[in-house]
Backbone as CSV, one residue per row, in Angstrom:
resi,resn,N_x,N_y,N_z,CA_x,CA_y,CA_z,C_x,C_y,C_z
1,MET,21.551,-15.780,-11.783,21.285,-14.364,-11.544,20.818,-13.756,-12.861
2,SER,19.803,-12.932,-12.806,19.259,-12.325,-14.011,20.175,-11.224,-14.529
3,ARG,19.952,-10.824,-15.785,20.732,-9.735,-16.359,20.459,-8.408,-15.661
4,LEU,19.334,-8.299,-14.969,19.003,-7.077,-14.253,20.117,-6.687,-13.288
5,PHE,20.744,-7.646,-12.660,21.775,-7.384,-11.688,23.160,-7.779,-12.196
6,ALA,23.318,-7.877,-13.493,24.583,-8.342,-14.056,25.752,-7.439,-13.710
7,LEU,25.508,-6.158,-13.408,26.596,-5.239,-13.114,26.923,-5.176,-11.631
8,LEU,26.201,-5.929,-10.810,26.421,-5.883,-9.378,27.313,-7.040,-8.932
9,PRO,28.203,-6.798,-7.982,28.962,-7.912,-7.429,28.007,-8.826,-6.672
10,SER,28.276,-10.128,-6.664,27.351,-11.067,-6.057,27.133,-10.797,-4.577
11,ARG,28.073,-10.184,-3.887,27.900,-9.909,-2.461,26.921,-8.761,-2.212
12,ALA,26.509,-8.055,-3.263,25.638,-6.897,-3.097,24.172,-7.286,-2.965
13,ILE,23.832,-8.532,-3.265,22.439,-8.947,-3.261,22.277,-10.153,-2.349
14,THR,21.274,-10.102,-1.493,20.895,-11.254,-0.689,19.424,-11.513,-0.936
15,ARG,18.938,-12.656,-0.527,17.531,-13.009,-0.729,16.763,-12.902,0.578
16,ALA,15.577,-12.343,0.503,14.656,-12.278,1.628,13.466,-13.168,1.287
17,PRO,12.575,-13.411,2.233,11.384,-14.209,1.910,10.602,-13.550,0.788
18,PRO,9.965,-14.328,-0.091,9.235,-13.750,-1.227,8.066,-12.879,-0.773
19,LEU,7.804,-11.840,-1.534,6.666,-10.957,-1.309,5.533,-11.387,-2.222
20,PRO,4.309,-10.935,-1.942,3.191,-11.321,-2.813,3.376,-10.763,-4.221
21,PRO,2.785,-11.426,-5.219,2.913,-10.936,-6.604,2.187,-9.610,-6.774
22,PRO,2.525,-8.873,-7.853,1.831,-7.603,-8.109,0.370,-7.866,-8.430
23,PRO,-0.472,-6.851,-8.308,-1.898,-7.035,-8.607,-2.097,-7.438,-10.055
24,GLU,-3.143,-8.225,-10.284,-3.448,-8.694,-11.641,-3.812,-7.544,-12.570
25,SER,-4.298,-6.456,-12.027,-4.719,-5.325,-12.856,-3.570,-4.337,-13.072
26,SER,-2.368,-4.841,-13.242,-1.209,-3.993,-13.470,-1.434,-3.125,-14.703
27,PRO,-1.164,-1.801,-14.603,-1.394,-0.922,-15.749,-0.378,-1.113,-16.868
28,LEU,0.742,-1.751,-16.584,1.774,-1.950,-17.600,1.872,-3.428,-17.953
29,PRO,1.917,-3.743,-19.240,2.075,-5.145,-19.607,3.464,-5.630,-19.231
30,THR,3.548,-6.840,-18.725,4.833,-7.431,-18.384,5.075,-8.588,-19.332
31,PRO,6.037,-8.451,-20.250,6.284,-9.533,-21.200,6.821,-10.764,-20.495
32,SER,6.548,-11.899,-21.054,7.051,-13.145,-20.509,8.424,-13.411,-21.127
33,LEU,9.464,-13.331,-20.322,10.827,-13.544,-20.795,11.454,-14.677,-20.001
34,PRO,11.758,-15.788,-20.647,12.242,-16.949,-19.900,13.600,-16.745,-19.232
35,ASP,14.476,-15.897,-19.761,15.818,-15.774,-19.188,16.000,-14.510,-18.349
36,LEU,14.940,-13.742,-18.149,15.033,-12.528,-17.340,14.048,-12.569,-16.191
37,GLU,14.451,-12.002,-15.092,13.546,-11.814,-13.974,12.884,-10.462,-14.179
38,THR,11.562,-10.421,-14.216,10.869,-9.158,-14.387,10.334,-8.697,-13.042
39,LYS,10.233,-7.385,-12.877,9.778,-6.819,-11.615,8.725,-5.764,-11.892
40,PHE,7.849,-5.551,-10.931,6.778,-4.582,-11.047,6.860,-3.619,-9.875
41,VAL,6.763,-2.345,-10.157,6.719,-1.328,-9.109,5.585,-0.383,-9.449
42,PRO,4.601,-0.249,-8.553,3.517,0.689,-8.852,4.043,2.116,-8.902
43,LEU,3.518,2.906,-9.813,3.943,4.291,-9.980,2.913,5.209,-9.347
44,THR,3.375,6.037,-8.424,2.502,7.003,-7.768,3.070,8.390,-7.999
45,PRO,2.394,9.232,-8.793,2.897,10.597,-9.010,2.973,11.366,-7.688
46,THR,4.094,12.035,-7.457,4.260,12.794,-6.219,4.407,14.292,-6.477
47,ASN,4.632,14.675,-7.730,4.798,16.086,-8.048,4.018,16.404,-9.318
48,PRO,2.699,16.638,-9.189,1.890,16.870,-10.381,2.288,18.109,-11.172
49,SER,3.031,19.024,-10.572,3.426,20.234,-11.298,4.711,20.045,-12.102
50,ALA,5.339,18.867,-12.006,6.566,18.609,-12.768,6.264,18.627,-14.267
51,ALA,7.272,18.894,-15.050,7.121,18.916,-16.506,6.615,17.557,-17.000
52,PRO,5.779,17.547,-18.037,5.293,16.273,-18.574,6.457,15.359,-18.952
53,GLY,6.354,14.114,-18.535,7.395,13.145,-18.848,8.555,13.128,-17.871
54,HIS,8.603,14.070,-16.936,9.692,14.114,-15.949,9.446,13.038,-14.887
55,VAL,10.463,12.243,-14.603,10.366,11.219,-13.559,11.575,11.336,-12.638
56,GLU,11.342,11.071,-11.368,12.452,10.985,-10.437,12.027,10.138,-9.261
57,GLY,13.008,9.481,-8.663,12.721,8.609,-7.535,13.862,7.641,-7.331
58,TYR,13.550,6.496,-6.759,14.564,5.495,-6.463,14.369,4.260,-7.330
59,ALA,15.419,3.882,-8.035,15.407,2.657,-8.829,15.657,1.450,-7.933
60,ALA,16.269,1.661,-6.782,16.524,0.601,-5.798,16.641,1.248,-4.425
61,ILE,16.114,0.571,-3.412,16.213,1.024,-2.029,17.125,0.035,-1.303
62,PHE,18.103,0.550,-0.599,19.045,-0.315,0.110,18.402,-0.953,1.341
63,GLY,18.750,-2.217,1.564,18.386,-2.902,2.797,16.954,-3.365,2.914
64,GLU,16.127,-3.182,1.889,14.733,-3.611,1.940,14.462,-4.590,0.804
65,PRO,13.744,-5.665,1.082,13.456,-6.624,0.010,12.512,-6.024,-1.030
66,ASP,12.812,-6.312,-2.299,11.883,-5.918,-3.355,10.861,-7.035,-3.520
67,ARG,10.002,-6.948,-4.515,8.954,-7.959,-4.690,9.502,-9.349,-5.004
68,SER,10.747,-9.426,-5.454,11.363,-10.729,-5.719,12.161,-11.228,-4.528
69,GLY,12.247,-10.411,-3.472,12.996,-10.816,-2.292,14.452,-10.416,-2.321
70,ASP,14.892,-9.719,-3.364,16.280,-9.261,-3.425,16.472,-8.094,-2.467
71,ILE,17.611,-8.080,-1.784,17.971,-6.963,-0.912,19.284,-6.404,-1.431
72,ILE,19.294,-5.137,-1.810,20.477,-4.493,-2.373,21.253,-3.808,-1.249
73,ALA,22.556,-4.040,-1.215,23.420,-3.457,-0.185,23.904,-2.075,-0.609
74,PRO,24.116,-1.170,0.372,24.712,0.128,0.039,26.051,-0.071,-0.677
75,GLY,26.301,0.734,-1.672,27.533,0.627,-2.446,27.453,-0.352,-3.603
76,ALA,26.316,-1.020,-3.764,26.178,-2.038,-4.809,26.381,-1.488,-6.216
77,PHE,26.068,-0.225,-6.432,26.137,0.351,-7.772,27.370,1.228,-7.990
78,SER,28.147,1.468,-6.956,29.222,2.475,-7.038,30.235,2.183,-8.140
79,GLU,30.677,0.961,-8.264,31.666,0.646,-9.304,31.088,0.841,-10.706
80,SER,29.864,0.375,-10.918,29.220,0.537,-12.227,28.988,2.008,-12.554
81,LEU,28.575,2.782,-11.558,28.336,4.212,-11.799,29.625,4.941,-12.123
82,THR,30.721,4.531,-11.511,32.013,5.147,-11.810,32.408,4.877,-13.262
83,ARG,32.177,3.654,-13.717,32.548,3.268,-15.084,31.575,3.777,-16.129
84,ARG,30.267,3.822,-15.808,29.252,4.018,-16.848,28.266,5.134,-16.567
85,ALA,28.571,6.084,-15.747,27.589,7.084,-15.307,26.856,7.775,-16.455
86,THR,27.493,7.978,-17.574,26.836,8.687,-18.677,26.237,7.754,-19.720
87,SER,26.332,6.454,-19.534,25.819,5.548,-20.563,24.724,4.613,-20.046
88,ILE,24.102,4.924,-18.923,23.037,4.074,-18.391,21.763,4.341,-19.182
89,LYS,21.167,3.291,-19.683,20.000,3.408,-20.561,18.700,3.432,-19.760
90,PHE,17.726,4.204,-20.224,16.376,4.272,-19.658,15.515,3.412,-20.568
91,LEU,15.255,2.175,-20.162,14.641,1.176,-21.030,13.276,0.733,-20.527
92,TRP,12.455,0.258,-21.456,11.191,-0.374,-21.117,11.471,-1.825,-20.760
93,GLN,11.151,-2.222,-19.536,11.292,-3.599,-19.062,12.696,-4.171,-19.295
94,HIS,13.722,-3.349,-19.162,15.123,-3.755,-19.317,15.441,-4.279,-20.723
95,ASP,14.637,-3.889,-21.709,14.824,-4.335,-23.087,15.655,-3.291,-23.838
96,ALA,16.887,-3.636,-24.184,17.803,-2.705,-24.847,17.280,-2.227,-26.202
97,ALA,16.359,-2.943,-26.798,15.785,-2.540,-28.082,14.636,-1.550,-27.906
98,ARG,14.276,-1.227,-26.630,13.131,-0.353,-26.387,13.470,0.786,-25.418
99,PRO,14.328,1.729,-25.838,14.601,2.882,-24.972,13.361,3.761,-24.871
100,ILE,13.086,4.264,-23.666,11.887,5.087,-23.477,12.193,6.453,-22.863
101,GLY,13.452,6.730,-22.581,13.767,8.008,-21.976,15.255,8.239,-21.843
102,ILE,15.571,9.307,-21.127,16.961,9.715,-20.905,17.137,9.951,-19.412
103,TRP,18.155,9.339,-18.829,18.480,9.605,-17.427,19.351,10.847,-17.371
104,ASP,18.909,11.854,-16.632,19.697,13.066,-16.435,20.628,12.921,-15.235
105,GLU,20.202,12.171,-14.228,21.017,11.936,-13.031,20.784,10.518,-12.528
106,VAL,21.868,9.840,-12.184,21.815,8.526,-11.553,22.913,8.520,-10.503
107,ALA,22.547,8.341,-9.234,23.549,8.390,-8.167,23.068,7.622,-6.947
108,GLU,24.019,7.075,-6.208,23.701,6.463,-4.920,23.660,7.549,-3.855
109,ASP,22.703,7.424,-2.937,22.717,8.251,-1.734,22.495,7.309,-0.545
110,LYS,22.207,7.824,0.625,22.052,6.984,1.815,20.884,6.010,1.700
111,ARG,19.857,6.400,0.951,18.646,5.575,0.849,18.715,4.513,-0.247
112,GLY,19.349,4.855,-1.382,19.372,3.899,-2.486,19.905,4.518,-3.760
113,LEU,19.476,3.965,-4.893,19.892,4.454,-6.207,18.858,5.472,-6.678
114,ARG,19.213,6.743,-6.615,18.301,7.843,-6.970,18.479,8.178,-8.444
115,VAL,17.341,8.341,-9.133,17.367,8.640,-10.565,16.461,9.821,-10.880
116,LYS,16.844,10.595,-11.884,16.021,11.666,-12.444,16.143,11.550,-13.948
117,GLY,15.020,11.653,-14.636,15.076,11.534,-16.085,13.837,12.070,-16.760
118,ARG,13.825,11.869,-18.085,12.722,12.339,-18.925,12.268,11.215,-19.828
119,LEU,10.962,10.972,-19.831,10.402,10.016,-20.779,10.395,10.659,-22.163
120,LEU,10.683,9.891,-23.169,10.581,10.352,-24.555,9.120,10.169,-24.938
121,THR,8.338,11.226,-24.783,6.893,11.123,-24.900,6.391,10.798,-26.301
122,GLY,7.230,10.894,-27.310,6.819,10.559,-28.668,6.964,9.098,-28.999
123,ILE,7.463,8.287,-28.089,7.697,6.857,-28.344,6.436,6.057,-28.080
124,ARG,6.132,5.137,-28.976,4.997,4.226,-28.797,5.541,2.836,-28.588
125,LEU,5.040,2.154,-27.572,5.521,0.793,-27.275,4.708,-0.243,-27.987
């Protein structure tokens, strides 16, 4: 299991059939990391009037396979959120050495793991 899901109990994740890989023209570089599973999610702005750098949406959707075939169960994040709600990092490609923002809200709802945050627009990757 990759470090991406290290905080989840093993019963929270099941495997579905693999989905096709992301498009080759991905706008974000994906580093090659031998010990981590990397994932790609296309970004589609839905609120053009939001403040620059403001992001919100779902970091995980319950019950639906992601591009790697993982299916996250409802409640998968509840224990971690109880323990660490104020210390969840907003990172580039899950790299702890590359913080790119601040999460203002992280919570489970009926659909999945909902997040709201701000990109640190002065950071260069």
